C-alpha positions in Angstrom: 61.7 -65.9 3.9 61.5 -64.4 7.4 59.5 -67.4 9.0 59.5 -65.8 12.5 57.8 -62.5 11.1 55.2 -64.6 9.1 54.4 -66.5 12.3 54.0 -63.2 14.3 51.7 -61.6 11.7 49.7 -64.8 11.5 49.3 -64.9 15.2 48.4 -61.2 15.4 45.8 -61.5 12.6 44.2 -64.5 14.5 44.0 -62.3 17.7 42.5 -59.5 15.7 40.0 -61.7 14.1 38.9 -63.0 17.6 38.6 -59.4 18.9 36.5 -58.4 16.0 34.1 -61.2 16.5 33.8 -60.6 20.4 32.9 -57.0 19.8 29.1 -56.2 20.2 26.8 -53.8 18.1 27.3 -51.0 20.7 31.2 -51.2 20.8 33.5 -49.2 18.7 35.7 -51.0 16.2 38.2 -48.1 15.7 41.0 -49.5 18.0 40.8 -53.0 16.3 40.7 -51.3 12.9 43.8 -49.4 13.6 45.7 -52.6 14.6 44.3 -54.4 11.4 45.5 -51.4 9.4 49.0 -51.8 11.0 49.2 -55.5 10.2 48.1 -55.0 6.6 50.7 -52.3 6.2 53.3 -54.7 7.3 52.2 -57.4 4.9 52.4 -54.9 2.1 56.2 -54.5 2.7 57.0 -58.1 2.4 58.2 -59.9 -0.6 56.0 -61.6 -3.1 56.8 -65.0 -1.8 56.0 -63.9 1.8 52.8 -62.1 0.6 51.6 -65.3 -1.1 52.1 -67.2 2.1 50.0 -64.8 4.0 47.2 -64.5 1.5 44.5 -66.1 3.6 45.6 -64.1 6.6 45.3 -60.8 4.4 41.9 -61.8 3.1 40.7 -62.5 6.6 42.1 -59.1 7.8 40.3 -57.3 4.9 37.0 -59.1 5.6 37.3 -58.0 9.3 38.0 -54.5 8.3 35.2 -54.2 5.9 32.9 -55.8 8.5 34.0 -53.3 11.2 33.5 -50.4 8.9 29.9 -51.5 8.1 29.2 -51.9 11.9 30.7 -48.6 12.9 28.7 -46.9 10.3 25.5 -48.6 11.5 26.3 -47.7 15.0 26.9 -44.0 14.0 23.6 -43.9 12.3 21.8 -45.1 15.4 23.7 -43.0 17.7 23.0 -39.9 15.5 19.4 -40.5 15.3 19.0 -41.0 19.0 20.9 -37.8 19.9 19.0 -35.7 17.3 15.6 -37.1 18.5 16.4 -36.1 22.0 18.0 -32.8 21.2 16.2 -29.9 22.8 18.0 -26.8 21.3 19.4 -25.5 18.1 22.9 -25.0 19.7 22.8 -28.6 20.8 21.8 -29.7 17.2 24.7 -27.8 15.7 27.1 -29.5 18.1 25.7 -32.9 17.2 26.1 -32.3 13.5 29.7 -31.2 14.0 30.5 -34.4 16.1 29.1 -36.7 13.2 29.6 -34.8 10.1 32.3 -32.1 10.8 36.0 -32.2 9.5 37.0 -34.1 12.7 33.7 -35.8 13.1 33.0 -39.7 13.4 32.1 -40.1 9.7 35.4 -38.5 8.5 37.3 -40.8 11.0 35.6 -43.8 9.7 36.2 -42.8 5.8 39.9 -42.5 6.6 40.1 -46.3 7.2 38.9 -47.0 3.6 42.5 -46.5 2.4 43.3 -50.1 3.6 40.2 -51.7 1.7 40.6 -53.3 -1.7 39.3 -51.6 -4.8 36.0 -53.4 -5.1 35.2 -52.9 -1.3 35.6 -49.0 -1.3 32.4 -48.3 -3.2 30.4 -50.5 -0.9 31.6 -48.6 2.0 31.2 -45.3 0.2 27.7 -45.9 -0.6 26.8 -46.7 3.0 28.6 -43.7 4.2 26.5 -41.5 1.9 23.3 -43.0 3.0 24.3 -42.3 6.7 25.2 -38.7 5.8 21.8 -38.2 4.1 19.9 -39.7 6.9 21.7 -37.4 9.5 21.2 -34.3 7.3 17.4 -35.2 6.9 16.9 -35.7 10.6 18.6 -32.4 11.3 16.6 -30.6 8.8 13.4 -32.0 10.2 14.6 -31.0 13.7 15.2 -27.6 12.7 11.6 -27.3 11.3 10.4 -28.7 14.7 12.2 -26.0 16.6 10.7 -23.3 14.3 7.2 -24.7 14.9 7.8 -24.7 18.6 9.0 -21.0 18.5 5.9 -20.1 16.4 3.5 -21.9 18.8 5.1 -20.2 21.7 4.8 -16.9 20.1 1.2 -17.5 19.2 0.3 -18.6 22.8 2.2 -15.4 24.1 0.6 -13.1 21.6 -3.0 -14.5 21.8 -5.7 -11.9 20.9 -8.7 -12.0 23.2 -11.5 -12.4 20.6 -14.1 -11.5 23.1 -12.9 -8.0 23.2 -15.0 -5.4 21.1 -13.7 -5.2 17.5 -11.6 -2.0 16.5 -13.9 -0.4 14.1 -12.4 1.2 11.1 -13.5 5.0 11.0 -15.2 5.7 7.6 -15.0 9.1 6.2 -17.9 11.1 4.8 -18.7 13.8 2.5 -17.5 17.4 3.7 -20.4 19.8 4.5 -19.1 22.2 1.7 -19.2 19.2 -0.9 -22.7 18.2 0.3 -24.1 21.7 -0.3 -22.3 21.9 -3.8 -23.8 18.6 -4.6 -27.3 19.7 -3.8 -27.0 22.9 -5.8 -25.5 21.2 -8.8 -28.1 18.3 -8.6 -31.0 20.9 -8.9 -29.6 22.6 -12.0 -28.5 19.2 -13.6 -32.3 18.0 -13.4 -33.1 21.3 -15.2 -30.9 20.2 -18.1 -27.8 22.3 -17.3 -24.3 21.0 -18.2 -21.4 21.2 -15.8 -18.2 23.1 -17.0 -14.9 23.4 -15.5 -12.2 26.0 -15.8 -8.6 26.7 -14.4 -8.1 28.1 -10.8 -5.1 29.9 -12.1 -6.5 32.2 -14.6 -5.6 34.9 -17.2 -6.6 38.5 -16.5 -8.2 38.4 -20.1 -10.9 35.8 -19.0 -11.2 36.9 -15.4 -11.8 40.5 -16.0 -11.7 41.7 -19.6 -14.1 39.2 -21.2 -16.5 40.1 -18.3 -16.7 43.9 -19.3 -14.0 44.7 -16.9 -11.2 46.4 -18.8 -7.9 47.3 -17.0 -9.0 50.9 -16.1 -12.6 50.0 -15.0 -13.3 51.2 -11.5 -15.2 48.2 -10.6 -12.0 46.1 -10.3 -11.4 47.9 -6.9 -14.2 45.8 -5.6 -12.0 42.7 -5.6 -8.5 42.4 -3.9 -6.9 39.8 -6.0 -3.9 37.5 -5.7 -1.8 38.2 -8.8 1.1 35.9 -9.9 2.2 38.1 -12.9 0.6 41.2 -14.3 -1.5 39.1 -16.6 -1.9 35.8 -14.4 -3.9 35.5 -11.1 -5.9 33.3 -8.9 -9.3 33.6 -10.2 -11.6 35.8 -8.0 -14.9 34.1 -9.1 -16.0 31.3 -11.4 -17.3 33.7 -14.0 -14.3 33.1 -16.4 -15.7 29.7 -17.0 -18.8 31.4 -18.6 -16.5 33.4 -20.9 -14.4 30.2 -21.9 -17.6 28.4 -22.6 -19.1 31.0 -24.8 -15.8 31.3 -26.7 -15.7 27.4 -27.1 -19.1 27.3 -28.5 -20.3 28.2 -32.1 -21.4 32.0 -32.0 -25.0 32.5 -30.9 -25.6 28.8 -30.0 -27.6 28.0 -27.0 -25.9 27.6 -23.7 -27.3 26.4 -20.4 -24.4 25.7 -17.9 -23.2 25.9 -14.4 -19.6 25.9 -13.0 -18.6 25.3 -9.3 -15.2 25.5 -7.8 -12.6 27.5 -5.6 -12.0 31.2 -6.0 -9.5 33.4 -4.2 -10.0 37.0 -2.6 -8.1 38.9 -0.1 -10.5 38.5 2.8 -10.3 36.7 6.1 -12.8 36.9 8.9 -15.7 35.0 10.5 -17.8 35.5 7.3 -15.0 35.7 4.6 -12.1 33.6 3.7 -9.3 33.9 1.2 -10.3 30.7 -0.3 -13.9 30.0 -0.8 -16.3 28.4 -3.3 -18.8 29.6 -5.9 -21.4 28.3 -8.3 -22.1 30.3 -11.4 -24.7 29.7 -13.9 -25.3 31.0 -17.5 -28.1 30.6 -20.0 -27.9 32.2 -23.5 -30.5 31.7 -26.3 -32.9 33.4 -28.5 -35.8 35.3 -26.4 -34.4 34.8 -22.9 -35.9 37.3 -20.4 -35.7 38.4 -16.9 -38.9 36.3 -16.2 -36.9 33.1 -17.2 -34.1 34.1 -14.7 -36.6 34.8 -11.8 -38.6 31.5 -12.5 -35.4 29.6 -12.7 -34.0 30.8 -9.3 -37.4 30.6 -7.5 -37.6 26.9 -8.5 -33.9 26.4 -7.3 -34.2 28.3 -4.0 -37.6 26.5 -3.0 -36.1 23.1 -3.9 -33.2 23.9 -1.7 -34.8 25.6 1.3 -38.3 24.4 0.9 -41.5 25.2 -0.9 -42.7 27.8 1.5 -39.4 30.0 1.2 -40.1 33.6 0.7 -38.0 35.2 -2.0 -37.5 38.8 -3.1 -35.4 40.4 -6.0 -33.6 43.8 -5.3 -32.1 46.0 -7.9 -28.3 46.0 -7.8 -25.2 46.5 -10.0 -22.6 44.0 -11.6 -20.5 45.2 -14.4 -21.2 41.8 -16.4 -25.0 42.0 -16.1 -27.6 44.7 -16.9 -30.1 44.9 -15.4 -28.7 43.3 -12.1 -30.3 42.1 -9.1 -29.6 40.5 -5.7 -31.8 37.7 -4.4 -32.8 37.6 -0.7 -34.6 34.9 1.2 -36.6 35.4 4.5 -35.2 33.3 7.2 -37.1 34.7 10.3 -39.8 37.1 11.2 -40.3 39.9 13.9 -43.6 41.2 14.3 -44.8 39.7 11.1 -42.0 41.5 9.3 -39.4 39.0 7.7 -35.6 39.3 8.2 -34.1 39.2 4.7 -30.7 37.6 3.9 -28.9 38.1 0.7 -28.2 34.7 -0.9 -27.0 35.3 -4.5 -26.4 37.8 -7.2 -27.9 37.7 -10.8 -28.8 39.6 -14.0 -29.3 39.6 -17.7 -25.9 39.1 -19.5 -24.5 42.5 -20.5 -24.5 43.2 -24.3 -20.7 43.9 -24.0 -20.1 40.5 -22.5 -21.9 38.8 -25.3 -20.0 40.7 -28.0 -16.5 40.2 -26.2 -17.1 36.4 -26.3 -18.5 36.1 -29.9 -22.1 36.4 -29.5 -24.5 39.0 -31.1 -26.7 40.7 -28.5 -29.0 41.6 -31.4 -29.9 37.9 -31.9 -29.6 36.3 -28.5 -30.0 37.3 -24.9 -29.1 35.4 -21.6 -29.1 35.5 -17.9 -26.3 34.6 -15.3 -26.3 34.1 -11.6 -23.7 33.3 -8.9 -23.6 32.3 -5.3 -21.1 31.4 -2.6 -21.4 27.8 -1.5 -20.2 28.4 2.0 -23.1 30.8 2.7 -25.6 28.3 1.4 -24.0 25.6 3.6 -24.1 27.8 6.6 -27.8 28.4 6.2 -28.6 24.6 5.5 -26.8 23.3 8.5 -26.9 26.1 10.9 -23.2 27.0 11.0 -22.3 30.5 12.3 -18.6 30.6 11.6 -17.2 30.3 8.0 -13.8 29.4 9.3 -15.1 25.9 10.7 -15.2 24.5 7.2 -11.4 24.8 6.8 -10.0 24.1 10.4 -10.4 20.2 10.0 -11.8 20.0 13.6 -13.1 16.4 14.0 -15.7 17.7 16.6 -17.2 19.9 13.8 -16.9 17.4 10.8 -18.3 14.4 12.8 -21.6 16.2 12.9 -22.0 15.8 9.2 
Protein backbone atom coordinates (compact mmCIF):
# COMPACT_ATOMS: atom_id res chain seq x y z
CA UNK A 1 0.00 0.00 0.00
CA UNK A 2 1.39 3.39 -1.03
CA UNK A 3 0.63 5.44 2.06
CA UNK A 4 2.14 8.58 0.64
CA UNK A 5 -0.17 8.50 -2.39
CA UNK A 6 -3.17 7.82 -0.18
CA UNK A 7 -2.27 10.77 2.02
CA UNK A 8 -1.88 13.02 -1.04
CA UNK A 9 -5.26 11.96 -2.44
CA UNK A 10 -6.93 12.42 0.94
CA UNK A 11 -5.45 15.88 1.32
CA UNK A 12 -6.46 16.84 -2.23
CA UNK A 13 -9.99 15.60 -1.62
CA UNK A 14 -10.26 17.72 1.53
CA UNK A 15 -9.09 20.80 -0.41
CA UNK A 16 -11.62 20.19 -3.15
CA UNK A 17 -14.39 19.70 -0.64
CA UNK A 18 -13.49 23.04 0.91
CA UNK A 19 -13.45 24.75 -2.49
CA UNK A 20 -16.84 23.31 -3.34
CA UNK A 21 -18.35 24.67 -0.14
CA UNK A 22 -16.80 28.12 -0.68
CA UNK A 23 -18.25 28.60 -4.18
CA UNK A 24 -21.43 30.68 -4.37
CA UNK A 25 -24.59 30.33 -6.47
CA UNK A 26 -23.19 32.55 -9.24
CA UNK A 27 -19.81 30.78 -9.52
CA UNK A 28 -18.95 28.06 -12.02
CA UNK A 29 -18.01 24.64 -10.68
CA UNK A 30 -16.37 23.43 -13.89
CA UNK A 31 -12.74 23.85 -12.73
CA UNK A 32 -13.38 22.19 -9.34
CA UNK A 33 -15.30 19.44 -11.09
CA UNK A 34 -12.36 18.78 -13.37
CA UNK A 35 -10.06 18.37 -10.36
CA UNK A 36 -12.57 16.07 -8.65
CA UNK A 37 -12.74 13.95 -11.80
CA UNK A 38 -8.92 13.75 -11.84
CA UNK A 39 -8.79 12.52 -8.21
CA UNK A 40 -11.56 9.98 -8.74
CA UNK A 41 -9.74 8.72 -11.85
CA UNK A 42 -6.58 8.14 -9.76
CA UNK A 43 -8.54 6.32 -7.03
CA UNK A 44 -9.97 3.96 -9.66
CA UNK A 45 -6.42 2.88 -10.56
CA UNK A 46 -5.54 1.86 -6.99
CA UNK A 47 -5.67 -1.67 -5.60
CA UNK A 48 -8.77 -2.89 -3.86
CA UNK A 49 -7.13 -2.50 -0.43
CA UNK A 50 -6.14 1.09 -1.22
CA UNK A 51 -9.60 1.82 -2.60
CA UNK A 52 -11.18 0.48 0.60
CA UNK A 53 -9.06 2.83 2.65
CA UNK A 54 -10.29 5.77 0.57
CA UNK A 55 -14.00 4.83 0.51
CA UNK A 56 -15.04 7.79 2.63
CA UNK A 57 -12.92 10.13 0.53
CA UNK A 58 -14.44 8.80 -2.71
CA UNK A 59 -17.97 9.13 -1.30
CA UNK A 60 -17.29 12.73 -0.34
CA UNK A 61 -15.90 13.49 -3.80
CA UNK A 62 -18.95 11.91 -5.52
CA UNK A 63 -21.24 13.91 -3.27
CA UNK A 64 -19.38 17.12 -4.16
CA UNK A 65 -19.46 16.23 -7.86
CA UNK A 66 -23.22 15.60 -7.78
CA UNK A 67 -23.86 18.83 -5.92
CA UNK A 68 -21.68 20.83 -8.32
CA UNK A 69 -23.60 19.47 -11.33
CA UNK A 70 -26.95 20.39 -9.76
CA UNK A 71 -25.75 23.92 -8.96
CA UNK A 72 -24.27 24.42 -12.43
CA UNK A 73 -27.50 23.26 -14.07
CA UNK A 74 -29.50 25.60 -11.87
CA UNK A 75 -27.11 28.48 -12.66
CA UNK A 76 -27.31 27.71 -16.41
CA UNK A 77 -31.10 27.76 -16.28
CA UNK A 78 -31.15 31.17 -14.57
CA UNK A 79 -28.55 32.62 -16.96
CA UNK A 80 -30.40 31.36 -20.02
CA UNK A 81 -33.71 32.75 -18.77
CA UNK A 82 -32.18 36.16 -18.10
CA UNK A 83 -30.46 36.36 -21.49
CA UNK A 84 -33.53 35.22 -23.45
CA UNK A 85 -35.76 37.75 -21.67
CA UNK A 86 -33.31 40.58 -22.46
CA UNK A 87 -32.75 39.41 -26.03
CA UNK A 88 -33.80 42.02 -28.65
CA UNK A 89 -33.30 40.18 -31.94
CA UNK A 90 -33.69 36.77 -33.59
CA UNK A 91 -30.01 36.58 -34.46
CA UNK A 92 -29.07 37.19 -30.84
CA UNK A 93 -31.63 34.58 -29.75
CA UNK A 94 -30.06 32.01 -32.07
CA UNK A 95 -26.61 32.73 -30.58
CA UNK A 96 -27.99 32.26 -27.06
CA UNK A 97 -29.51 28.91 -28.03
CA UNK A 98 -26.22 27.68 -29.49
CA UNK A 99 -24.24 28.80 -26.41
CA UNK A 100 -26.49 26.81 -24.06
CA UNK A 101 -27.82 23.88 -26.14
CA UNK A 102 -25.34 23.56 -29.03
CA UNK A 103 -22.84 20.72 -29.52
CA UNK A 104 -20.19 22.78 -27.76
CA UNK A 105 -22.67 24.51 -25.45
CA UNK A 106 -22.79 24.68 -21.67
CA UNK A 107 -25.33 21.86 -21.27
CA UNK A 108 -23.19 19.47 -23.31
CA UNK A 109 -20.14 20.39 -21.23
CA UNK A 110 -21.99 19.69 -17.99
CA UNK A 111 -23.33 16.35 -19.24
CA UNK A 112 -19.81 15.15 -20.05
CA UNK A 113 -19.06 15.20 -16.32
CA UNK A 114 -21.77 12.55 -15.73
CA UNK A 115 -19.20 9.84 -16.63
CA UNK A 116 -17.71 10.15 -13.10
CA UNK A 117 -21.08 9.74 -11.38
CA UNK A 118 -22.20 6.46 -9.88
CA UNK A 119 -25.00 4.49 -11.52
CA UNK A 120 -27.80 5.73 -9.25
CA UNK A 121 -26.74 9.36 -9.56
CA UNK A 122 -26.82 9.62 -13.37
CA UNK A 123 -30.65 9.43 -13.76
CA UNK A 124 -31.02 12.26 -11.24
CA UNK A 125 -28.72 14.61 -13.18
CA UNK A 126 -30.22 13.43 -16.49
CA UNK A 127 -33.74 14.35 -15.38
CA UNK A 128 -32.61 17.81 -14.20
CA UNK A 129 -30.73 18.38 -17.48
CA UNK A 130 -33.86 17.50 -19.51
CA UNK A 131 -35.93 19.94 -17.48
CA UNK A 132 -33.38 22.70 -18.11
CA UNK A 133 -33.33 21.92 -21.87
CA UNK A 134 -37.15 21.97 -22.11
CA UNK A 135 -37.32 25.24 -20.18
CA UNK A 136 -34.78 26.93 -22.48
CA UNK A 137 -36.55 25.64 -25.61
CA UNK A 138 -39.93 26.85 -24.28
CA UNK A 139 -38.52 30.30 -23.51
CA UNK A 140 -36.97 30.43 -26.98
CA UNK A 141 -40.27 29.47 -28.66
CA UNK A 142 -42.16 32.15 -26.72
CA UNK A 143 -39.53 34.72 -27.63
CA UNK A 144 -39.83 33.83 -31.35
CA UNK A 145 -43.60 34.39 -31.12
CA UNK A 146 -42.96 37.69 -29.37
CA UNK A 147 -40.70 38.80 -32.22
CA UNK A 148 -43.40 37.80 -34.76
CA UNK A 149 -45.98 39.85 -32.89
CA UNK A 150 -43.62 42.80 -32.80
CA UNK A 151 -43.05 42.58 -36.57
CA UNK A 152 -46.80 42.30 -37.19
CA UNK A 153 -47.52 45.28 -34.95
CA UNK A 154 -44.86 47.35 -36.70
CA UNK A 155 -46.27 46.38 -40.11
CA UNK A 156 -49.82 47.25 -39.03
CA UNK A 157 -48.69 50.63 -37.74
CA UNK A 158 -46.75 51.27 -40.95
CA UNK A 159 -49.61 50.16 -43.23
CA UNK A 160 -52.41 51.86 -41.34
CA UNK A 161 -55.44 52.65 -43.51
CA UNK A 162 -57.01 56.02 -43.02
CA UNK A 163 -60.62 55.03 -42.36
CA UNK A 164 -61.72 58.64 -42.69
CA UNK A 165 -61.08 58.50 -46.44
CA UNK A 166 -64.09 57.84 -48.70
CA UNK A 167 -64.66 54.14 -49.34
CA UNK A 168 -63.67 52.56 -52.62
CA UNK A 169 -67.01 51.80 -54.21
CA UNK A 170 -67.36 48.65 -56.23
CA UNK A 171 -68.57 49.24 -59.74
CA UNK A 172 -71.83 47.39 -60.29
CA UNK A 173 -72.71 46.38 -63.82
CA UNK A 174 -76.09 46.78 -65.44
CA UNK A 175 -78.07 45.40 -68.33
CA UNK A 176 -76.79 46.30 -71.80
CA UNK A 177 -79.23 48.53 -73.76
CA UNK A 178 -79.73 45.78 -76.39
CA UNK A 179 -80.70 43.30 -73.69
CA UNK A 180 -83.01 45.88 -72.10
CA UNK A 181 -84.80 46.36 -75.41
CA UNK A 182 -84.97 42.60 -76.00
CA UNK A 183 -86.53 42.04 -72.59
CA UNK A 184 -89.14 44.75 -73.19
CA UNK A 185 -90.12 43.12 -76.49
CA UNK A 186 -90.23 39.60 -75.09
CA UNK A 187 -92.14 40.62 -71.95
CA UNK A 188 -94.94 42.05 -74.09
CA UNK A 189 -95.40 38.83 -76.05
CA UNK A 190 -94.96 36.59 -73.02
CA UNK A 191 -97.90 38.44 -71.42
CA UNK A 192 -99.90 37.57 -74.56
CA UNK A 193 -99.20 33.88 -73.95
CA UNK A 194 -96.31 33.35 -76.36
CA UNK A 195 -93.63 30.75 -75.59
CA UNK A 196 -89.93 31.55 -76.01
CA UNK A 197 -88.08 29.22 -78.38
CA UNK A 198 -84.38 28.95 -79.18
CA UNK A 199 -82.29 27.65 -82.08
CA UNK A 200 -78.64 27.31 -83.11
CA UNK A 201 -76.63 30.25 -84.44
CA UNK A 202 -74.69 27.91 -86.74
CA UNK A 203 -77.53 26.69 -88.90
CA UNK A 204 -78.18 24.29 -91.76
CA UNK A 205 -79.04 25.70 -95.18
CA UNK A 206 -82.11 23.43 -95.02
CA UNK A 207 -83.66 25.31 -92.07
CA UNK A 208 -82.28 28.76 -92.90
CA UNK A 209 -83.56 28.82 -96.50
CA UNK A 210 -85.22 25.70 -97.89
CA UNK A 211 -87.88 25.25 -95.17
CA UNK A 212 -88.79 28.94 -95.54
CA UNK A 213 -89.72 28.70 -99.24
CA UNK A 214 -86.23 29.64 -100.45
CA UNK A 215 -84.83 26.74 -102.55
CA UNK A 216 -81.23 26.86 -103.77
CA UNK A 217 -82.08 28.54 -107.09
CA UNK A 218 -84.56 31.06 -105.63
CA UNK A 219 -83.61 34.66 -106.63
CA UNK A 220 -84.62 35.99 -103.20
CA UNK A 221 -81.46 34.47 -101.74
CA UNK A 222 -79.53 37.30 -103.33
CA UNK A 223 -81.05 39.66 -100.78
CA UNK A 224 -78.78 38.32 -98.04
CA UNK A 225 -75.02 37.96 -98.31
CA UNK A 226 -74.31 35.12 -95.91
CA UNK A 227 -71.36 33.71 -93.95
CA UNK A 228 -71.08 30.11 -95.18
CA UNK A 229 -68.93 27.59 -93.29
CA UNK A 230 -69.57 24.74 -95.72
CA UNK A 231 -71.93 24.58 -98.73
CA UNK A 232 -74.66 23.34 -96.37
CA UNK A 233 -73.75 25.10 -93.08
CA UNK A 234 -73.78 28.84 -92.40
CA UNK A 235 -74.24 31.45 -89.70
CA UNK A 236 -77.98 32.03 -89.62
CA UNK A 237 -79.10 35.16 -91.48
CA UNK A 238 -82.32 35.56 -89.43
CA UNK A 239 -84.10 33.91 -86.52
CA UNK A 240 -86.77 32.47 -88.86
CA UNK A 241 -85.15 28.97 -88.84
CA UNK A 242 -86.44 28.68 -85.25
CA UNK A 243 -89.98 28.88 -86.65
CA UNK A 244 -89.29 25.96 -89.02
CA UNK A 245 -87.69 23.91 -86.24
CA UNK A 246 -90.61 24.63 -83.91
CA UNK A 247 -93.23 23.56 -86.47
CA UNK A 248 -91.37 20.34 -87.25
CA UNK A 249 -91.04 19.62 -83.53
CA UNK A 250 -94.80 19.97 -82.97
CA UNK A 251 -97.56 17.61 -83.95
CA UNK A 252 -98.80 18.48 -87.49
CA UNK A 253 -101.47 21.20 -87.46
CA UNK A 254 -101.17 21.73 -83.70
CA UNK A 255 -101.43 25.35 -82.41
CA UNK A 256 -98.25 27.39 -82.05
CA UNK A 257 -97.70 30.79 -80.49
CA UNK A 258 -93.98 31.51 -80.14
CA UNK A 259 -91.24 34.12 -80.28
CA UNK A 260 -87.51 33.62 -80.81
CA UNK A 261 -84.76 36.17 -80.15
CA UNK A 262 -81.04 36.03 -80.79
CA UNK A 263 -78.00 36.92 -82.88
CA UNK A 264 -78.01 36.80 -86.67
CA UNK A 265 -75.21 37.39 -89.17
CA UNK A 266 -75.06 39.20 -92.53
CA UNK A 267 -72.38 40.85 -94.63
CA UNK A 268 -73.16 44.48 -93.67
CA UNK A 269 -71.13 47.06 -91.74
CA UNK A 270 -71.97 50.78 -91.52
CA UNK A 271 -73.66 53.28 -89.21
CA UNK A 272 -77.02 51.52 -89.57
CA UNK A 273 -75.89 47.92 -90.25
CA UNK A 274 -73.66 45.45 -88.45
CA UNK A 275 -72.37 42.00 -89.49
CA UNK A 276 -73.71 40.74 -86.16
CA UNK A 277 -77.07 41.99 -84.95
CA UNK A 278 -80.17 40.76 -83.12
CA UNK A 279 -83.68 39.87 -84.21
CA UNK A 280 -86.96 38.84 -82.65
CA UNK A 281 -89.27 36.62 -84.73
CA UNK A 282 -92.81 35.62 -83.90
CA UNK A 283 -95.08 32.88 -85.25
CA UNK A 284 -98.73 32.04 -84.63
CA UNK A 285 -100.37 29.01 -86.30
CA UNK A 286 -103.89 27.77 -85.61
CA UNK A 287 -107.25 27.30 -87.27
CA UNK A 288 -108.87 30.51 -88.54
CA UNK A 289 -105.91 32.87 -88.07
CA UNK A 290 -106.33 36.00 -90.24
CA UNK A 291 -104.50 39.19 -91.12
CA UNK A 292 -106.78 40.98 -88.67
CA UNK A 293 -105.23 38.90 -85.86
CA UNK A 294 -101.75 39.90 -87.08
CA UNK A 295 -102.67 43.59 -87.26
CA UNK A 296 -104.30 43.61 -83.82
CA UNK A 297 -101.36 41.81 -82.22
CA UNK A 298 -98.73 44.18 -83.64
CA UNK A 299 -100.76 47.30 -82.75
CA UNK A 300 -101.00 46.14 -79.13
CA UNK A 301 -97.26 45.40 -79.10
CA UNK A 302 -96.11 48.69 -80.66
CA UNK A 303 -98.38 50.87 -78.51
CA UNK A 304 -97.20 49.05 -75.41
CA UNK A 305 -93.59 49.69 -76.48
CA UNK A 306 -93.74 53.27 -77.78
CA UNK A 307 -96.90 54.64 -76.15
CA UNK A 308 -100.65 54.41 -76.60
CA UNK A 309 -100.75 57.41 -78.96
CA UNK A 310 -98.31 55.82 -81.43
CA UNK A 311 -99.50 56.11 -85.05
CA UNK A 312 -99.04 52.89 -87.04
CA UNK A 313 -99.44 51.98 -90.69
CA UNK A 314 -99.12 48.78 -92.71
CA UNK A 315 -97.59 48.86 -96.22
CA UNK A 316 -97.74 46.06 -98.76
CA UNK A 317 -94.35 44.37 -99.25
CA UNK A 318 -92.76 41.09 -100.26
CA UNK A 319 -91.12 38.29 -98.27
CA UNK A 320 -90.65 34.78 -99.69
CA UNK A 321 -91.97 33.10 -96.54
CA UNK A 322 -95.21 35.13 -96.14
CA UNK A 323 -98.12 35.92 -98.46
CA UNK A 324 -99.57 38.51 -98.26
CA UNK A 325 -96.64 40.46 -96.73
CA UNK A 326 -96.40 43.89 -95.16
CA UNK A 327 -93.98 46.28 -93.56
CA UNK A 328 -95.06 48.20 -90.48
CA UNK A 329 -94.15 51.86 -89.96
CA UNK A 330 -94.56 54.17 -86.98
CA UNK A 331 -94.82 57.96 -87.05
CA UNK A 332 -92.00 59.45 -85.00
CA UNK A 333 -92.27 63.15 -85.89
CA UNK A 334 -94.43 65.50 -87.94
CA UNK A 335 -93.76 68.28 -90.44
CA UNK A 336 -96.63 70.56 -91.41
CA UNK A 337 -99.08 68.06 -89.90
CA UNK A 338 -97.60 65.34 -92.13
CA UNK A 339 -95.97 62.47 -90.18
CA UNK A 340 -92.48 61.12 -90.92
CA UNK A 341 -92.80 57.36 -91.08
CA UNK A 342 -90.11 54.90 -90.06
CA UNK A 343 -90.11 51.22 -90.93
CA UNK A 344 -90.06 49.17 -87.73
CA UNK A 345 -90.72 45.53 -88.68
CA UNK A 346 -91.83 43.09 -91.37
CA UNK A 347 -94.75 40.70 -91.20
CA UNK A 348 -97.28 38.67 -93.16
CA UNK A 349 -99.43 35.57 -93.33
CA UNK A 350 -97.37 32.38 -93.37
CA UNK A 351 -96.90 31.20 -96.96
CA UNK A 352 -98.76 27.90 -97.72
CA UNK A 353 -95.50 26.41 -98.99
CA UNK A 354 -93.81 27.10 -95.64
CA UNK A 355 -96.63 25.31 -93.83
CA UNK A 356 -96.36 22.30 -96.18
CA UNK A 357 -92.54 22.11 -95.96
CA UNK A 358 -92.76 21.92 -92.17
CA UNK A 359 -95.52 19.34 -91.82
CA UNK A 360 -98.62 21.57 -91.64
CA UNK A 361 -101.66 21.50 -93.96
CA UNK A 362 -102.53 25.04 -95.27
CA UNK A 363 -106.06 23.76 -96.00
CA UNK A 364 -106.65 23.18 -92.29
CA UNK A 365 -104.60 25.85 -90.53
CA UNK A 366 -103.21 29.31 -91.21
CA UNK A 367 -100.80 31.58 -89.42
CA UNK A 368 -98.91 34.84 -89.29
CA UNK A 369 -95.28 35.69 -88.70
CA UNK A 370 -93.34 38.86 -87.95
CA UNK A 371 -89.75 39.88 -87.35
CA UNK A 372 -87.85 42.94 -86.25
CA UNK A 373 -84.30 44.11 -85.51
CA UNK A 374 -83.69 44.72 -81.82
CA UNK A 375 -80.98 47.31 -82.56
CA UNK A 376 -83.48 49.51 -84.40
CA UNK A 377 -85.97 49.28 -81.52
CA UNK A 378 -83.24 50.16 -79.01
CA UNK A 379 -82.05 53.12 -81.10
CA UNK A 380 -85.59 54.53 -81.13
CA UNK A 381 -86.23 53.86 -77.43
CA UNK A 382 -82.95 55.39 -76.21
CA UNK A 383 -82.24 58.02 -78.89
CA UNK A 384 -79.08 56.37 -80.30
CA UNK A 385 -77.99 57.50 -83.74
CA UNK A 386 -75.15 55.05 -84.52
CA UNK A 387 -75.61 51.29 -84.44
CA UNK A 388 -71.89 50.70 -83.85
CA UNK A 389 -72.05 52.22 -80.37
CA UNK A 390 -73.73 49.03 -79.12
CA UNK A 391 -70.60 46.97 -79.83
CA UNK A 392 -67.67 49.30 -79.05
CA UNK A 393 -67.75 48.74 -75.24
CA UNK A 394 -67.25 52.46 -74.65
CA UNK A 395 -68.00 53.05 -70.97
CA UNK A 396 -69.01 56.66 -71.67
CA UNK A 397 -71.85 55.25 -73.77
CA UNK A 398 -72.78 52.26 -71.63
CA UNK A 399 -72.90 54.22 -68.35
CA UNK A 400 -75.87 56.16 -69.69
CA UNK A 401 -78.02 53.06 -69.35
